[in-house]
N, C-alpha and C positions, 0 to 999 in steps of 0.2 A: 546333536540327536542322539540319545543313548543306544548301547548295541543290541541291547533289547525290543528296542521298539525299531531300528534299521534293519536287524534281523525281521522280526514280525513282518515291514511292510516286502522286504524281501521275498520271504515266502510267499506272502497274499501276492505278489506280483508275478512269480513264478509258477502259479497254481491257475492264475487265470490267463495266464499265456497259456502255459501247457493245456486248459480244457479248449482256448480259444485254435491253438495251433491244431489240436487233434478232433474237434469240432466235422463229422461228418458234414459233408457236401448238401446228401439229401436232407438236412435238418432233423434227423434222429437223433436226438437228447444222447449225449456219451454215456448215462447211464443204461441204453438200450429200452425206458420205460417210453411207451407212445407217447406221443405230445395229444394233450389236450385240444380240442376242435378240429383231429385232424379230419371227421368228414368235410369238412368247409374249406380245410386246405388242401383236402384230397384232388377236390375237385378244381382245384386254383393251380393243379398242377403238382401236386404231392406224389410221387410214385407209391407204387402200392407193395404192400410189405416182402413180397416175392420178390422184387427187384431189390430191396433195401437190404433186405438179406438172404443174399444167395445160398438157396437151397432148404431153406425152410420150409419144414414141414407143415403140411396142410391145417391139422390141430393146433399149431403155434400161429399159423396167420390167422387163422379162422379168433382166434383166443385176442389178439390185439386186435383184430377189426374191429371186435365186439368191445376191448377198451377204450379203440378209436369212437363209437360210436356211444358206449356210458358216459366220456369222458368229456364229449363234445356237450351234452345237454341237450341235446337236438329231440330227442325220442323220449325223453321223461312225461310223466304225467303224475299228476295228484295223488299224493300216500294214499289220502282214502280213497280210491280208486280202485287199492289192491287188496282191501281187507277182504276177504271172504270167507265165512260173512259178513256182510255189511255191520260197522260199527254203530251201535245206537248210545247216544253219547248223553248227556244234560248239557247245559249251557253253563259255562262257570260260573255263573248268574244266578241259577239254578242250585249250587252245591253248597247247601247250607251250611256244613261243619265239615270237619278233618276227618272224619272217622267215612264218611260216603266218597270224600275225594281220594281218599288213600285206596278203597274200594275200587272206584273208579283208575285210578291212576294206575293200580298194580293192573287191569285188565288190558289199560293202552299198552303200558311197556311191555307187557307180553306179547302183547300182538306185534307192534312197533319191531322185538327182539327178531320176529322169524321172517320179517322182510329186511334185517340187516344192519338196522335203525337202533343205535346205540346213546342212548340220553343218560347225560353228565350231572347229577344236580347235587349241588351243597347241600352245606346243612345250615343254613341259615334262612332259607324259605320253608313255609307250611305245606300241608299237603295241597290244600287249596288252591296257594300261588303255583306251587309245581302242575299242579291240574290244568287252571288258565293258560299258564307258560306252555303246556303240551297239547292244548286244545287251540290257541292261540298263533304259536309259533310253529309246530310244527304240523300236526292236524289242518288246517286252515289256509294255510300258505305251502306246506312242505311238498317237495316235487322229485321224484327219483324215475330208475331208469327201469321199467318192467325184470329187465333180468337179473340186478343187482344181487339179489339172493342167491341166484343160481352163479354166478360166477364168482362170490366167496368174497365182494368188497362190500364192505360198511360205510352205512353211511352216519355221522358222527356230529351229534349235537350236546351246545354246553351249553348251561347253564349259567354261567357267570357272569355273561352281561348283561345277563338281566336282573339280576340280584343286586342289589345297592350295594351289601357290604361286601359281598365279592369285590366289583367297582373298588370299593374304598380301599379294600385290602391291597388288587392290583396296582393302585395307583400312589400308594406307600414306598 
């Protein structure tokens, strides 16, 4: 084994040992970030935040509990239920040209932005294809926690897995 490989292996091994040996028994990650699925875990015996972090202030405890709720996914609702006023859109099959698709897409993306939902678009697809993606993948099937926007958390969708050219570039 070369010295570089051995040094890398030793660093990796020490890093894992360091994290494992210092992980708190409560199950809170070393980074201090809340654990996904915490409400379910809490019901199974997880300690409340004020017992995990001695002296935690009420506002921080409330924030951590809200993060637990958001990341658990237990209280998610359909994205479309959060639009006020509700969106009225054409079905993708009824959008006959790119101009109309771009107008609809601009409106939808602006409304999604209000909910802290961001969509990364690539340069390969037409406005009609993007509209279809947003309609079918986000609006028809997407769910978020209703408090996502007020907590400053961003839900991020990427079109790369839906675009054949992006997939080809990724696999090369």
